[in-house]
C-alpha positions in Angstrom: 144.3 113.3 -79.1 145.9 110.1 -79.4 144.5 106.6 -78.8 146.4 103.5 -78.0 144.6 100.1 -78.2 146.3 97.5 -76.2 145.2 94.1 -77.3 146.5 90.8 -76.1 146.6 88.0 -78.4 144.0 85.4 -78.5 144.0 82.2 -76.3 147.0 80.1 -77.7 147.4 76.3 -77.4 149.8 74.4 -75.1 149.0 71.0 -76.8 152.6 70.7 -78.7 155.2 70.3 -75.7 158.1 70.3 -77.8 156.9 73.5 -79.5 158.6 77.0 -78.7 156.7 79.5 -77.0 157.1 81.8 -80.1 155.6 79.1 -82.4 152.4 78.6 -80.4 149.1 78.8 -82.4 145.7 79.7 -81.2 143.5 77.1 -79.4 139.9 76.4 -80.2 138.7 79.3 -77.8 141.1 81.8 -79.2 139.9 80.9 -82.7 136.3 81.6 -81.6 137.1 84.9 -79.6 139.2 86.4 -82.3 136.5 87.2 -84.8 134.1 88.0 -82.1 136.4 90.7 -80.8 137.4 91.8 -84.2 133.6 92.3 -85.2 133.1 94.3 -82.0 135.8 96.7 -83.1 134.0 96.9 -86.6 130.6 97.5 -85.0 132.0 100.5 -83.5 133.8 101.6 -86.5 137.2 101.5 -84.8 140.0 101.3 -87.3 143.6 102.1 -86.4 146.2 104.1 -88.6 148.7 101.8 -87.7 148.9 98.1 -86.1 152.1 97.0 -84.4 152.3 93.3 -83.6 154.6 90.8 -81.8 156.1 88.5 -84.3 155.1 85.5 -82.3 152.7 83.2 -84.0 149.6 83.7 -81.6 150.1 87.6 -81.8 150.4 87.5 -85.5 147.6 85.4 -86.1 145.6 87.9 -83.9 146.7 91.0 -85.7 146.0 89.4 -89.2 142.5 88.3 -88.0 141.4 91.7 -86.8 143.1 93.3 -89.6 141.0 91.2 -92.1 137.7 91.8 -90.2 138.2 95.5 -89.9 139.3 96.1 -93.2 142.8 97.2 -92.5 145.4 96.0 -95.0 147.4 93.0 -93.5 150.2 94.1 -95.6 150.3 97.0 -93.3 150.8 95.4 -90.1 154.5 96.2 -88.7 155.8 93.4 -86.9 158.3 94.6 -84.0 160.5 92.0 -82.4 160.6 94.5 -79.4 156.9 93.4 -78.6 158.0 89.7 -77.9 159.4 89.0 -74.4 159.2 92.9 -74.1 159.4 95.6 -71.2 157.7 98.8 -70.5 160.7 100.6 -71.6 160.5 98.9 -75.2 156.9 100.1 -75.5 157.9 103.5 -74.5 160.7 103.3 -77.2 158.2 102.4 -79.7 155.4 105.0 -78.8 158.3 107.7 -78.9 159.2 106.8 -82.3 155.8 106.7 -83.9 155.3 109.3 -86.6 152.9 112.2 -85.6 150.4 111.2 -88.5 149.4 108.2 -86.5 146.4 109.0 -84.1 145.0 105.7 -83.4 147.5 102.8 -82.7 146.8 99.1 -82.1 149.4 97.1 -80.3 149.0 93.5 -80.1 151.2 91.7 -77.7 151.7 89.6 -74.5 151.4 89.5 -70.8 152.6 90.6 -68.2 153.8 93.7 -70.4 150.8 94.6 -72.0 148.9 94.8 -68.7 152.0 96.8 -67.0 152.0 99.2 -69.9 148.2 99.8 -69.6 148.4 100.4 -65.8 151.3 102.8 -66.0 150.0 104.6 -68.7 146.4 104.9 -67.5 147.1 104.9 -63.7 144.2 102.4 -63.5 144.7 99.0 -61.5 143.9 96.5 -64.6 145.4 93.5 -62.6 145.4 91.4 -65.7 144.5 92.0 -69.5 142.8 88.5 -70.2 143.4 87.1 -73.7 141.8 88.8 -76.6 141.1 91.7 -74.6 141.0 95.5 -75.7 142.0 98.4 -73.7 141.6 101.7 -75.2 143.5 104.5 -73.6 143.1 108.2 -74.7 145.7 110.7 -74.2 145.1 114.5 -74.5 148.2 115.2 -76.5 149.3 115.7 -80.2 152.2 113.4 -80.1 152.7 109.9 -78.5 156.1 111.3 -77.5 154.4 113.8 -74.9 152.5 110.9 -73.3 153.5 110.3 -69.4 152.8 108.0 -66.8 149.3 108.1 -65.8 148.5 110.6 -68.5 146.0 108.4 -70.1 142.2 108.0 -69.7 140.8 104.5 -70.4 137.7 104.7 -72.6 136.7 101.1 -72.5 138.2 97.7 -71.6 136.5 94.8 -73.3 137.2 91.2 -73.5 135.4 88.0 -74.4 134.3 86.7 -71.1 132.1 89.9 -70.4 130.0 88.5 -73.3 128.2 85.1 -73.5 129.8 83.5 -76.5 128.7 80.1 -77.3 
């Protein structure tokens, strides 16, 4: 069995109009939602074998925040340029290139691609994976290379607005 956790970065700031999209940081809500969702992962003892993240600041900050709370070494996060301004094809290439030793993988990246990947791999209608959301998809296979479209089963879809956070 393989598990893929698709995690959209926490909510980012649009306050600096001259700042590039790549360099946008988290806003107040993102900074609140990030530890909340990371603590939920820790509470359910979810810890990946590998974290892949977009190198964009908001995704990188999300990856580092999650890693710190769940006890995953931040130095082990792999930043993949292919996850920024990406495509379904790029995600498939990354999944196909994963070593067989990885059973549970986090991918921390952006919309609309992360939603498309979740829908295509699970066959579910997700419509929109909101910021700081986590979608866990399980595949009945021993290799990420053997994943086919609609072969995954969604185990959970969790996001901050499902919970009352003050």
